[in-house]
Every structure is written in structure tokens, then in C-alpha cells.
PAZAPA-4460 file (N, C-alpha, C; in steps of 0.05 Angstrom, whole numbers, plus 32768, in hexadecimal, padded with zeros to 4 digits):
% residues 249
    n_x    n_y    n_z   ca_x   ca_y   ca_z    c_x    c_y    c_z   seq   type   mol
   7C24   7D9C   7DB7   7C2F   7DAA   7DA0   7C1A   7DBE   7D95     1      M     A
   7C23   7DD1   7D86   7C11   7DE5   7D7B   7C16   7DE6   7D5D     2      T     A
   7C02   7DF2   7D4F   7C05   7DF5   7D32   7C1C   7E07   7D2B     3      E     A
   7C2B   7DFF   7D16   7C41   7E0F   7D0D   7C44   7E0A   7CEF     4      E     A
   7C53   7E1C   7CE2   7C56   7E18   7CC5   7C63   7DFD   7CBF     5      R     A
   7C59   7DF1   7CA9   7C62   7DD6   7CA2   7C80   7DD3   7C9F     6      L     A
   7C8C   7DE7   7C90   7CA8   7DE4   7C8B   7CB9   7DE4   7CA4     7      Q     A
   7CB0   7DF2   7CB9   7CBF   7DF3   7CD2   7CBD   7DD8   7CE0     8      K     A
   7CA5   7DCC   7CE1   7CA2   7DB2   7CED   7CB3   7D9D   7CDD     9      W     A
   7CB2   7D9F   7CC3   7CC1   7D8C   7CB2   7CDF   7D8D   7CB8    10      M     A
   7CE9   7DA6   7CBA   7D06   7DA9   7CC0   7D0D   7D9D   7CDB    11      A     A
   7CFC   7DA1   7CEE   7D01   7D96   7D09   7CFF   7D77   7D08    12      R     A
   7CF0   7D6C   7CF5   7CED   7D4F   7CF3   7D06   7D43   7CE6    13      A     A
   7D19   7D54   7CDC   7D31   7D4A   7CD1   7D2F   7D44   7CB3    14      G     A
   7D1A   7D4F   7CA6   7D17   7D4A   7C89   7D2B   7D5A   7C79    15      I     A
   7D32   7D72   7C81   7D45   7D83   7C73   7D44   7D9F   7C7E    16      G     A
   7D51   7DB2   7C71   7D50   7DCE   7C79   7D34   7DD8   7C73    17      S     A
   7D2D   7DEF   7C7E   7D13   7DFA   7C7A   7D0E   7E00   7C5C    18      R     A
   7D23   7E0A   7C4F   7D20   7E10   7C32   7D1B   7DF6   7C22    19      R     A
   7D29   7DE1   7C29   7D25   7DC7   7C1B   7D08   7DBD   7C20    20      A     A
   7CFE   7DC1   7C39   7CE3   7DB9   7C3F   7CCE   7DC9   7C30    21      C     A
   7CD4   7DE3   7C2C   7CC2   7DF3   7C1C   7CC0   7DE9   7C00    22      E     A
   7CD7   7DE0   7BF5   7CD7   7DD5   7BDA   7CC6   7DBC   7BD8    23      E     A
   7CC7   7DAB   7BED   7CB7   7D93   7BEE   7C99   7D9A   7BED    24      M     A
   7C92   7DAF   7BFC   7C76   7DB8   7BFC   7C6E   7DC2   7BE1    25      I     A
   7C7F   7DD2   7BD4   7C79   7DDC   7BB9   7C76   7DC4   7BA5    26      R     A
   7C86   7DAF   7BAA   7C85   7D98   7B98   7C6D   7D86   7B9D    27      A     A
   7C5B   7D8E   7BB0   7C43   7D7F   7BB6   7C48   7D63   7BC2    28      R     A
   7C5E   7D62   7BD1   7C66   7D48   7BDD   7C5B   7D45   7BF9    29      R     A
   7C4F   7D5B   7C04   7C45   7D5B   7C20   7C27   7D5C   7C20    30      I     A
   7C1B   7D4C   7C31   7BFE   7D4E   7C35   7BF8   7D50   7C53    31      S     A
   7BE2   7D5E   7C59   7BD9   7D60   7C75   7BBC   7D57   7C76    32      V     A
   7BB7   7D42   7C86   7B9C   7D37   7C89   7B8F   7D32   7C6E    33      N     A
   7B9F   7D27   7C5B   7B95   7D1E   7C42   7B94   7D34   7C2C    34      G     A
   7B9D   7D4C   7C32   7B9C   7D62   7C1F   7BB9   7D6B   7C19    35      H     A
   7BBF   7D70   7BFF   7BD9   7D79   7BF7   7BDE   7D94   7C04    36      I     A
   7BF5   7D97   7C11   7BFC   7DAF   7C20   7C06   7DC5   7C0D    37      A     A
   7C03   7DDE   7C17   7C0D   7DF5   7C09   7C1F   7E05   7C1C    38      S     A
   7C31   7E15   7C10   7C42   7E27   7C21   7C30   7E39   7C32    39      L     A
   7C37   7E3B   7C4B   7C26   7E4C   7C5D   7C14   7E3B   7C6E    40      G     A
   7C0F   7E22   7C66   7BFE   7E10   7C77   7C0B   7E0B   7C91    41      D     A
   7BFA   7E08   7CA5   7C03   7E02   7CC0   7BF7   7DE7   7CC9    42      R     A
   7C05   7DDA   7CDB   7BFC   7DC0   7CE5   7C08   7DBA   7D00    43      A     A
   7BFB   7DA8   7D0E   7C04   7D9F   7D28   7C08   7D81   7D26    44      D     A
   7C22   7D77   7D26   7C26   7D5A   7D22   7C1A   7D49   7D38    45      P     A
   7C12   7D55   7D4F   7C05   7D46   7D64   7BE9   7D3D   7D5D    46      A     A
   7BDC   7D4C   7D4B   7BC0   7D46   7D44   7BBC   7D43   7D26    47      V     A
   7BCE   7D4E   7D15   7BCB   7D4C   7CF8   7BDC   7D36   7CEC    48      D     A
   7BD2   7D2A   7CD7   7BE1   7D16   7CC8   7BF1   7D24   7CB2    49      Q     A
   7C0B   7D24   7CB4   7C1C   7D31   7CA1   7C2C   7D1C   7C93    50      I     A
   7C2A   7D1B   7C78   7C37   7D07   7C68   7C4B   7D13   7C55    51      L     A
   7C62   7D06   7C52   7C76   7D0D   7C3E   7C78   7CF6   7C2B    52      L     A
   7C71   7CFB   7C12   7C70   7CE6   7BFE   7C60   7CCE   7C07    53      D     A
   7C4A   7CD4   7C16   7C39   7CBE   7C1F   7C41   7CB1   7C39    54      G     A
   7C58   7CB9   7C44   7C61   7CAD   7C5D   7C5E   7CC1   7C74    55      E     A
   7C56   7CB7   7C8C   7C52   7CC9   7CA3   7C6B   7CD8   7CAA    56      P     A
   7C68   7CF2   7CB0   7C7E   7D03   7CBA   7C7D   7D03   7CD8    57      L     A
   7C92   7CFA   7CE4   7C93   7CF9   7D02   7CA9   7D0B   7D0C    58      R     A
   7CA3   7D1A   7D20   7CB7   7D2C   7D2C   7CC7   7D1C   7D41    59      L     A
   7CE1   7D22   7D44   7CF0   7D16   7D59   7CE5   7D1F   7D74    60      P     A
   7CE8   7D0E   7D88   7CDD   7D15   7DA3   7CEB   7D2E   7DAE    61      E     A
   7D04   7D31   7DA8   7D13   7D49   7DB2   7D2A   7D4D   7D9F    62      A     A
   7D33   7D66   7D9D   7D4B   7D6B   7D8C   7D63   7D5E   7D98    63      P     A
   7D73   7D52   7D86   7D8C   7D45   7D8E   7DA3   7D53   7D80    64      V     A
   7DB7   7D5B   7D8F   7DCF   7D67   7D83   7DE7   7D59   7D8F    65      V     A
   7DF8   7D4F   7D7D   7E10   7D3F   7D85   7E29   7D4E   7D7C    66      V     A
   7E3D   7D4F   7D8E   7E57   7D59   7D87   7E69   7D41   7D83    67      A     A
   7E76   7D40   7D6B   7E88   7D2A   7D64   7EA4   7D35   7D5E    68      L     A
   7EB9   7D27   7D67   7ED4   7D2D   7D5F   7EDA   7D1B   7D47    69      H     A
   7ED8   7D26   7D30   7EDD   7D17   7D17   7EFB   7D12   7D14    70      K     A
   7F03   7CF9   7D12   7F20   7CF5   7D0D   7F27   7CFA   7CF0    71      P     A
   7F41   7CFE   7CEB   7F49   7D00   7CCF   7F45   7CE6   7CC0    72      P     A
   7F3F   7CE7   7CA6   7F3B   7CCF   7C97   7F1E   7CC5   7C97    73      G     A
   7F0C   7CD4   7CA4   7EF0   7CCD   7CA7   7EDF   7CE1   7C97    74      V     A
   7ECB   7CD7   7C89   7EBB   7CE7   7C77   7EA3   7CF2   7C86    75      L     A
   7E9B   7D0B   7C80   7E82   7D16   7C8C   7E6A   7D10   7C7B    76      C     A
   7E6E   7D09   7C61   7E58   7D03   7C50   7E4A   7CE9   7C58    77      T     A
   7E30   7CE7   7C53   7E21   7CCF   7C58   7E23   7CBB   7C41    78      D     A
   7E2B   7CC5   7C2A   7E2C   7CB5   7C12   7E47   7CB7   7C04    79      R     A
   7E5B   7CA7   7C0C   7E75   7CA8   7C00   7E73   7CA0   7BE2    80      P     A
   7E87   7CA9   7BD3   7E88   7CA1   7BB7   7E8B   7C83   7BB5    81      H     A
   7E81   7C77   7BA0   7E85   7C5A   7B9C   7EA2   7C52   7B9E    82      P     A
   7EA7   7C3D   7BAE   7EC3   7C34   7BB1   7ED2   7C41   7BC8    83      G     A
   7EC7   7C57   7BD3   7ED5   7C64   7BE9   7ECE   7C55   7C03    84      D     A
   7EE2   7C49   7C0F   7EDD   7C38   7C26   7EE4   7C46   7C41    85      R     A
   7EE9   7C60   7C40   7EEF   7C6E   7C58   7ED6   7C6F   7C6A    86      R     A
   7ED9   7C6E   7C84   7EC2   7C6F   7C96   7EB4   7C8A   7C95    87      P     A
   7E9A   7C8A   7C9C   7E8B   7CA3   7C9D   7E87   7CAB   7CBA    88      V     A
   7E87   7CC6   7CBF   7E85   7CD0   7CDA   7E6C   7CC7   7CE8    89      A     A
   7E56   7CC6   7CDA   7E3C   7CBF   7CE7   7E3E   7CA4   7CF4    90      R     A
   7E4E   7C92   7CE9   7E50   7C76   7CF5   7E5D   7C76   7D10    91      S     A
   7E6A   7C8C   7D17   7E78   7C8D   7D31   7E65   7C94   7D48    92      L     A
   7E4D   7C9D   7D41   7E39   7CA6   7D55   7E26   7C90   7D5B    93      I     A
   7E25   7C87   7D74   7E14   7C70   7D7C   7DF8   7C78   7D82    94      G     A
   7DEA   7C85   7D70   7DCE   7C8D   7D73   7DBF   7C85   7D5A    95      L     A
   7DA6   7C7D   7D5D   7D95   7C76   7D47   7D88   7C8F   7D3C    96      E     A
   7D7E   7C8D   7D23   7D6F   7CA3   7D17   7D81   7CB4   7D05    97      G     A
   7D73   7CC5   7CF6   7D81   7CD6   7CE2   7D8D   7CEE   7CF0    98      R     A
   7DA6   7CF4   7CEA   7DB4   7D0B   7CF5   7DC2   7D1A   7CDF    99      L     A
   7DBF   7D35   7CDF   7DCB   7D46   7CCB   7DE6   7D50   7CD5   100      F     A
   7DFA   7D4F   7CC4   7E14   7D5B   7CCB   7E13   7D79   7CC8   101      A     A
   7E1F   7D87   7CDC   7E20   7DA4   7CDC   7E3E   7DAC   7CD8   102      V     A
   7E44   7DBB   7CC3   7E5F   7DC4   7CBF   7E72   7DAD   7CB9   103      G     A
   7E6F   7DA1   7CA2   7E80   7D8A   7C9B   7E9D   7D91   7C99   104      R     A
   7EAE   7D7D   7C9D   7ECB   7D80   7C9A   7ED5   7D6D   7C84   105      L     A
   7EE9   7D76   7C75   7EF4   7D64   7C61   7F01   7D4C   7C6E   106      D     A
   7F06   7D37   7C5F   7F10   7D1E   7C6A   7F2A   7D21   7C79   107      A     A
   7F3C   7D32   7C6F   7F56   7D35   7C7B   7F56   7D45   7C95   108      D     A
   7F41   7D54   7C9A   7F3F   7D65   7CB1   7F32   7D56   7CC8   109      S     A
   7F34   7D61   7CE0   7F29   7D54   7CF8   7F1C   7D69   7D0A   110      E     A
   7F0E   7D60   7D1F   7F03   7D72   7D32   7EE5   7D72   7D33   111      G     A
   7ED9   7D88   7D3C   7EBD   7D89   7D44   7EAA   7D89   7D2C   112      L     A
   7E98   7D76   7D2C   7E81   7D75   7D1A   7E68   7D71   7D2B   113      V     A
   7E54   7D81   7D26   7E3A   7D7D   7D34   7E27   7D6D   7D23   114      L     A
   7E18   7D5C   7D30   7E02   7D4D   7D23   7DE8   7D52   7D32   115      Y     A
   7DD3   7D56   7D23   7DB9   7D5B   7D2F   7DA2   7D4F   7D1F   116      T     A
   7D8C   7D49   7D2C   7D74   7D40   7D1E   7D62   7D58   7D16   117      N     A
   7D6A   7D70   7D1D   7D5B   7D89   7D17   7D66   7D95   7CFE   118      D     A
   7D58   7D90   7CE7   7D62   7D99   7CCE   7D65   7DB8   7CCC   119      G     A
   7D52   7DC6   7CD9   7D52   7DE3   7CD8   7D6A   7DED   7CE8   120      E     A
   7D70   7DE2   7CFF   7D87   7DEA   7D0F   7DA0   7DE4   7CFF   121      L     A
   7DA2   7DCE   7CF2   7DBA   7DC7   7CE2   7DBF   7DDC   7CCD   122      A     A
   7DA9   7DE4   7CBF   7DAC   7DF9   7CAB   7DB6   7E13   7CB6   123      Q     A
   7DAB   7E1B   7CCD   7DB2   7E35   7CD8   7DCE   7E35   7CE4   124      R     A
   7DD8   7E1E   7CED   7DF3   7E1D   7CF8   7E07   7E1C   7CE1   125      L     A
   7E00   7E0F   7CCB   7E14   7E0A   7CB6   7E16   7E20   7CA2   126      A     A
   7E00   7E2F   7C9D   7E01   7E42   7C87   7E10   7E5B   7C8F   127      H     A
   7E23   7E65   7C7E   7E33   7E7C   7C85   7E24   7E96   7C89   128      P     A
   7E0C   7E98   7C7D   7DFD   7EB1   7C7F   7DF4   7EB7   7C9C   129      R     A
   7DF4   7EA2   7CAD   7DEC   7EA7   7CC9   7E04   7EAF   7CDA   130      Y     A
   7E1C   7EAF   7CD0   7E32   7EBB   7CDD   7E3E   7EAD   7CF5   131      G     A
   7E3B   7E92   7CF7   7E47   7E84   7D0D   7E65   7E81   7D08   132      H     A
   7E75   7E89   7D1C   7E91   7E86   7D18   7E9A   7E6A   7D1F   133      D     A
   7EAF   7E61   7D11   7EBB   7E47   7D16   7ED9   7E4B   7D1B   134      K     A
   7EE3   7E3D   7D2F   7EFF   7E40   7D37   7F0E   7E27   7D31   135      A     A
   7F26   7E2A   7D25   7F37   7E13   7D1D   7F53   7E17   7D28   136      Y     A
   7F5F   7E01   7D2F   7F7C   7E00   7D36   7F8A   7DF3   7D1E   137      R     A
   7F9C   7E02   7D12   7FA7   7DFB   7CF8   7FC6   7DFA   7CF9   138      V     A
   7FD1   7DE4   7CF1   7FEF   7DE2   7CEF   7FF6   7DE6   7CD2   139      L     A
   8006   7DFB   7CCC   800E   7E00   7CB1   802C   7DFC   7CAF   140      V     A
   8035   7DF6   7C97   8052   7DF3   7C92   805F   7E0F   7C92   141      S     A
   8076   7E11   7C9E   8084   7E2A   7C9E   807B   7E3D   7CB4   142      G     A
   8084   7E56   7CB2   807E   7E6A   7CC6   8073   7E84   7CB8   143      Q     A
   8059   7E86   7CB5   804D   7E9D   7CA8   8053   7EB7   7CB8   144      P     A
   805B   7ECC   7CA9   8061   7EE5   7CB6   8048   7EF7   7CB9   145      G     A
   804C   7F0F   7CC3   8036   7F22   7CC8   8028   7F29   7CAE   146      E     A
   8036   7F2D   7C98   8029   7F35   7C7F   8018   7F1E   7C75   147      E     A
   8021   7F05   7C77   8010   7EEF   7C6F   7FF7   7EED   7C80   148      T     A
   7FFA   7EF0   7C9A   7FE3   7EEF   7CAC   7FCF   7F05   7CA5   149      L     A
   7FDA   7F1D   7C9F   7FC8   7F34   7C98   7FB9   7F2E   7C7F   150      R     A
   7FC6   7F22   7C6B   7FB7   7F1B   7C52   7FA2   7F07   7C57   151      R     A
   7FA8   7EF2   7C67   7F95   7EDE   7C6E   7F7D   7EEA   7C7C   152      W     A
   7F82   7EFB   7C8F   7F6D   7F08   7C9F   7F5B   7F1A   7C8D   153      Q     A
   7F67   7F27   7C7A   7F58   7F3B   7C69   7F47   7F2D   7C55   154      S     A
   7F4E   7F15   7C4C   7F3F   7F07   7C37   7F51   7F01   7C20   155      G     A
   7F4D   7EE9   7C14   7F5D   7EDF   7BFE   7F4A   7ED9   7BE7   156      I     A
   7F53   7EDF   7BCE   7F43   7ED9   7BB7   7F48   7EBC   7BAE   157      C     A
   7F33   7EAC   7BAE   7F35   7E90   7BA7   7F25   7E8A   7B8D   158      L     A
   7F2D   7E75   7B7F   7F1F   7E6E   7B67   7F0B   7E58   7B6E   159      Q     A
   7EF2   7E5E   7B6A   7EDC   7E4A   7B6F   7ECF   7E44   7B54   160      D     A
   7EC7   7E2B   7B51   7EB9   7E24   7B38   7E9E   7E31   7B37   161      P     A
   7E93   7E37   7B1F   7EA1   7E33   7B05   7EB1   7E4C   7AFE   162      P     A
   7ECB   7E4B   7B01   7EDE   7E60   7AFA   7ED5   7E7B   7B06   163      E     A
   7ECF   7E7B   7B1F   7EC6   7E93   7B2C   7ED9   7E9A   7B43   164      E     A
   7EE2   7EB3   7B44   7EF3   7EBC   7B59   7EE2   7EC7   7B70   165      E     A
   7EE8   7EBE   7B88   7EDA   7EC7   7BA0   7EEE   7ED0   7BB5   166      V     A
   7EE6   7EE5   7BC4   7EF7   7EEF   7BD9   7EED   7EE4   7BF4   167      M     A
   7EFF   7ED7   7C02   7EF8   7ECD   7C1D   7EF2   7EE4   7C30   168      T     A
   7EE1   7EDE   7C43   7EDA   7EF3   7C57   7EF1   7EF6   7C6A   169      R     A
   7EF2   7F0D   7C78   7F07   7F11   7C8C   7F07   7EFB   7CA1   170      P     A
   7F1E   7EF3   7CAA   7F21   7EDE   7CBE   7F34   7EE7   7CD4   171      A     A
   7F33   7EDB   7CEB   7F47   7EE0   7D00   7F5B   7ECA   7CFF   172      Q     A
   7F75   7ED1   7CFD   7F8A   7EBE   7CFB   7FA0   7EC5   7D0F   173      V     A
   7FA4   7EB4   7D23   7FB8   7EB9   7D38   7FCD   7EA3   7D39   174      L     A
   7FE5   7EAB   7D3E   7FFA   7E97   7D42   7FF9   7E8D   7D5F   175      V     A
   7FF7   7E72   7D61   7FF6   7E66   7D7C   8011   7E5E   7D86   176      L     A
   8020   7E4E   7D76   803A   7E44   7D7F   8049   7E38   7D68   177      E     A
   8063   7E39   7D68   8073   7E2B   7D54   8072   7E0D   7D58   178      P     A
   8078   7DFE   7D43   8079   7DE1   7D44   8092   7DD8   7D35   179      S     A
   809C   7DC1   7D3C   80B5   7DB7   7D2E   80B2   7DB7   7D0F   180      P     A
   8099   7DB3   7D06   8095   7DB1   7CE8   8083   7DC7   7CDE   181      N     A
   807F   7DDD   7CED   806E   7DF3   7CE3   8066   7E06   7CF9   182      G     A
   804D   7E11   7CF6   8043   7E24   7D09   8025   7E1E   7D0E   183      T     A
   801D   7E1E   7D28   8001   7E1B   7D2F   7FF4   7E36   7D2E   184      W     A
   7FDD   7E37   7D20   7FCD   7E50   7D1F   7FB1   7E4A   7D2A   185      L     A
   7FA4   7E5F   7D33   7F88   7E5E   7D38   7F79   7E6F   7D23   186      Q     A
   7F67   7E62   7D15   7F58   7E70   7CFF   7F3B   7E70   7D07   187      V     A
   7F2F   7E88   7D08   7F13   7E8A   7D0F   7F05   7E99   7CF8   188      T     A
   7EF0   7E8D   7CED   7EE2   7E99   7CD6   7EC5   7E93   7CD6   189      M     A
   7EB6   7EA1   7CC5   7E99   7E9F   7CC4   7E8F   7E94   7CAA   190      R     A
   7EA0   7E88   7C9A   7E97   7E7B   7C82   7EA7   7E61   7C7F   191      E     A
   7E9F   7E50   7C6D   7EAC   7E36   7C6A   7EAA   7E2C   7C4E   192      G     A
   7EB7   7E39   7C3B   7EB9   7E2E   7C20   7EC8   7E14   7C21   193      R     A
   7EC5   7E04   7C0C   7ED1   7DE9   7C0B   7EEF   7DEB   7C0F   194      K     A
   7EF9   7DDE   7C23   7F16   7DDD   7C29   7F23   7DF9   7C2A   195      R     A
   7F14   7E0C   7C35   7F1C   7E28   7C33   7F37   7E2D   7C41   196      Q     A
   7F3A   7E24   7C5A   7F52   7E29   7C69   7F6A   7E1D   7C5A   197      I     A
   7F67   7E05   7C51   7F7D   7DF8   7C42   7F84   7E07   7C29   198      R     A
   7F70   7E11   7C1A   7F75   7E1F   7C01   7F82   7E3A   7C06   199      R     A
   7F79   7E48   7C1B   7F85   7E62   7C21   7FA2   7E5F   7C2A   200      V     A
   7FA7   7E4C   7C3B   7FC2   7E47   7C45   7FD5   7E40   7C2F   201      A     A
   7FCB   7E2F   7C1C   7FDC   7E27   7C06   7FE1   7E3E   7BF3   202      L     A
   7FCD   7E4F   7BEF   7FCF   7E67   7BDE   7FE5   7E79   7BEA   203      H     A
   7FE7   7E7B   7C04   7FFA   7E8D   7C11   8015   7E80   7C14   204      L     A
   8018   7E66   7C0D   8032   7E59   7C0E   8037   7E4A   7C27   205      G     A
   8023   7E44   7C37   8026   7E36   7C51   8012   7E1F   7C53   206      Y     A
   8017   7E09   7C45   8004   7DF3   7C44   7FFC   7DE9   7C60   207      P     A
   7FE3   7DE0   7C62   7FD9   7DD5   7C7B   7FE3   7DB9   7C7F   208      V     A
   7FEE   7DB4   7C97   7FF7   7D99   7C9F   7FE1   7D8B   7CAF   209      I     A
   7FD4   7D9A   7CC0   7FBF   7D8F   7CD1   7FAA   7DA5   7CD7   210      R     A
   7F91   7D9D   7CD7   7F7B   7DB0   7CDC   7F67   7DA4   7CEF   211      L     A
   7F61   7DB2   7D05   7F4E   7DA8   7D19   7F3A   7DBE   7D1F   212      I     A
   7F20   7DB7   7D1B   7F0B   7DCB   7D22   7F05   7DC8   7D40   213      R     A
   7F07   7DDE   7D4E   7F03   7DDE   7D6B   7EE9   7DE9   7D74   214      E     A
   7EDB   7DF8   7D63   7EC2   7E05   7D6D   7EB0   7E0B   7D55   215      R     A
   7E96   7E08   7D59   7E81   7E12   7D47   7E6E   7E23   7D57   216      I     A
   7E6D   7E3D   7D52   7E5C   7E4F   7D62   7E63   7E4B   7D80   217      G     A
   7E4F   7E46   7D91   7E54   7E44   7DAE   7E5C   7E28   7DB7   218      P     A
   7E5F   7E15   7DA4   7E65   7DF9   7DAB   7E83   7DF3   7DA6   219      I     A
   7E91   7DE9   7DBA   7EAD   7DE4   7DB8   7EB2   7DC6   7DB8   220      S     A
   7EC9   7DBE   7DAD   7ED1   7DA2   7DAC   7ED7   7D98   7DC8   221      L     A
   7EE3   7DA9   7DD8   7EE8   7DA0   7DF4   7EFC   7D89   7DF5   222      G     A
   7EF7   7D76   7E07   7F09   7D60   7E0C   7F04   7D48   7DFB   223      A     A
   7EF2   7D4A   7DE7   7EEC   7D33   7DD6   7F05   7D2A   7DC7   224      L     A
   7F0A   7D10   7DC8   7F20   7D04   7DB9   7F16   7CFB   7D9D   225      Q     A
   7F28   7CF8   7D8A   7F20   7CEF   7D6F   7F0E   7CD6   7D70   226      P     A
   7EF7   7CD7   7D63   7EE4   7CC1   7D63   7ED0   7CC2   7D79   227      G     A
   7ED3   7CD3   7D8D   7EC0   7CD5   7DA3   7EAA   7CE8   7D9D   228      E     A
   7E93   7CE4   7DAA   7E7C   7CF6   7DA6   7E6E   7CF9   7DC0   229      W     A
   7E5D   7D0E   7DC2   7E4D   7D12   7DDA   7E34   7D22   7DD2   230      R     A
   7E1F   7D1F   7DE2   7E08   7D30   7DDF   7E0D   7D4B   7DEB   231      L     A
   7E03   7D60   7DDF   7E07   7D7B   7DEA   7DF9   7D7E   7E05   232      L     A
   7E04   7D8E   7E16   7DF8   7D93   7E30   7DE0   7DA5   7E2D   233      T     A
   7DD0   7DA7   7E42   7DB8   7DB9   7E41   7DC1   7DD6   7E3D   234      E     A
   7DD7   7DDE   7E48   7DE0   7DF9   7E45   7DE8   7DFE   7E27   235      Q     A
   7DF5   7DEB   7E1B   7DFD   7DEE   7DFF   7DE4   7DEE   7DED   236      E     A
   7DD0   7DDD   7DF3   7DB8   7DDD   7DE3   7DA9   7DF8   7DE6   237      L     A
   7DA9   7E02   7DFD   7D9C   7E1C   7E02   7DAA   7E32   7DF2   238      S     A
   7DC5   7E31   7DF1   7DD4   7E45   7DE1   7DCD   7E43   7DC4   239      A     A
   7DCA   7E2B   7DB9   7DC2   7E27   7D9D   7DA6   7E31   7D98   240      L     A
   7D94   7E2C   7DAB   7D78   7E35   7DA7   7D77   7E54   7DA8   241      Q     A
   7D88   7E60   7DB9   7D88   7E7E   7DB9   7D92   7E88   7D9F   242      R     A
   7DA6   7E7C   7D93   7DB0   7E84   7D79   7D99   7E82   7D64   243      L     A
   7D8B   7E6C   7D65   7D75   7E66   7D52   7D60   7E7C   7D55   244      K     A
   7D58   7E83   7D6E   7D43   7E97   7D72   7D4D   7EB2   7D68   245      R     A
   7D66   7EB9   7D6E   7D71   7ED3   7D66   7D71   7ED5   7D47   246      D     A
   7D77   7EC0   7D39   7D77   7EC0   7D1C   7D5B   7EC3   7D10   247      Q     A
   7D47   7EB8   7D1E   7D2C   7EBA   7D14   7D1E   7ED4   7D1B   248      M     A
   7D2A   7EE3   7D2E   7D1D   7EFC   7D37   7D1E   7F11   7D22   249      A     A
***
């Protein structure tokens, strides 16, 4: 290993995003070889003793990225509200260690969720400012016409707390096929406000019946069945690393 900025090593260790790690350094929670660290300090975990709140900081041996098909009725959060007995998605993955969810889904939705021990990668994949598109297969009630699809694609004004109106970014919305109880759409977008697809569809008068996320950036759900998971292939990991390098360039 070589010396690198502390916040980058911390993010790779799964402590949090790089920004969160910077805040820990500012809060004087990090020490290197017995000295309180400052922003800009560099270290090599192979030879330096790096402590967080007095406990050793250890890097994972290698980055781990898992693709999970989250079933409906399963929570992405690690800390359900008291009394909520619904299962959590992390419990479906048979691996030890801390894993961060990338691109969470609400409990009613299903499909692809990525988990990784690389906090920096999780941040870069999940944050809308990096522009990763996500593709969804969505069953809506009724049969939306061309004008409705045009409005959806152009952007819809939604009410976000606290009493703030926001315009959704342009999205790609295609009709896939009719269904006995509605219409299947493919929705591709580069942002993910809370329950955004459901809120937009309801606003337009076509409530969502079923929502399945099929892709995050270059990673697809593929043949995974609900509740199944797999480690990403070397080709998929390389694609993610290329995205990461391009964003840092």
C-alpha cells in the first residue's frame, strides 16, 4: 500500500462517505501514530496506526459489491422504526461485515439494490450529482397517453418538505406493453427523490401498482429472483472502477 489522504482510506474502510470522513477528521476523532489528524494528512494503513475514537481502523482486504434482488415488503434501512417487524434487506445477504446499501428502494418496491463495503463507491453510485441512470419497470393503473408521457418526461413539479416545490429532472418513459390491470412502462432517470416514481405517477393520475428496479448504472438485475444475491463479476467491478476514476478526473 502507499500513502494516501486519510478520508479516502477511511471511505474505503467502510466508515462512511468521504465527506462524512472529513467531518470525523475535523471533529478530532482520528489519530495517526498517536497524533490527532488534520485534513490533508496522508497515511499508509500497512505501516501507520490509524485510530477512530481510539479503535484501530482496518481496511477490507478487497472491495466487495453485491447485487441483491430486494423483494417487496423488505426494508433497505438497517434500523427499522421501533415495532416494525418487517425483514431488512441486509439480512438476505450471507456475508459477514458491514455493507452499505446503494440506491435504496422503498418497502413496497422491488428489484436491484447494490451493497458494498466501499463507502466512497457507495456515495458516488447513490448521489444524483454523479449522473448514474437507473432503469425501472413500472406497472401503472390505466393507460397513459402521449401527453401524459410527455409531461412525465419533461419534469413534474412536486411538493417536498418543508413546503418546497421542486421540478423533477427529465426522464425517459416508454410504454412496454399493456396489462390486464394497467400498463407496463420503462422509466429511466438520473435522480431518486423519495418515492419519486410513485409520486409522479399518482400526480398524473396513473398510480403505481408494481415497481421493479432493473439497473443501476452499468449493473443489471439480470436473472436474480426475489431474495437472491450475487457478487459482481470482475467485468462489472471494472466498469464501476472506471466510473469512479472518470468522476475523480
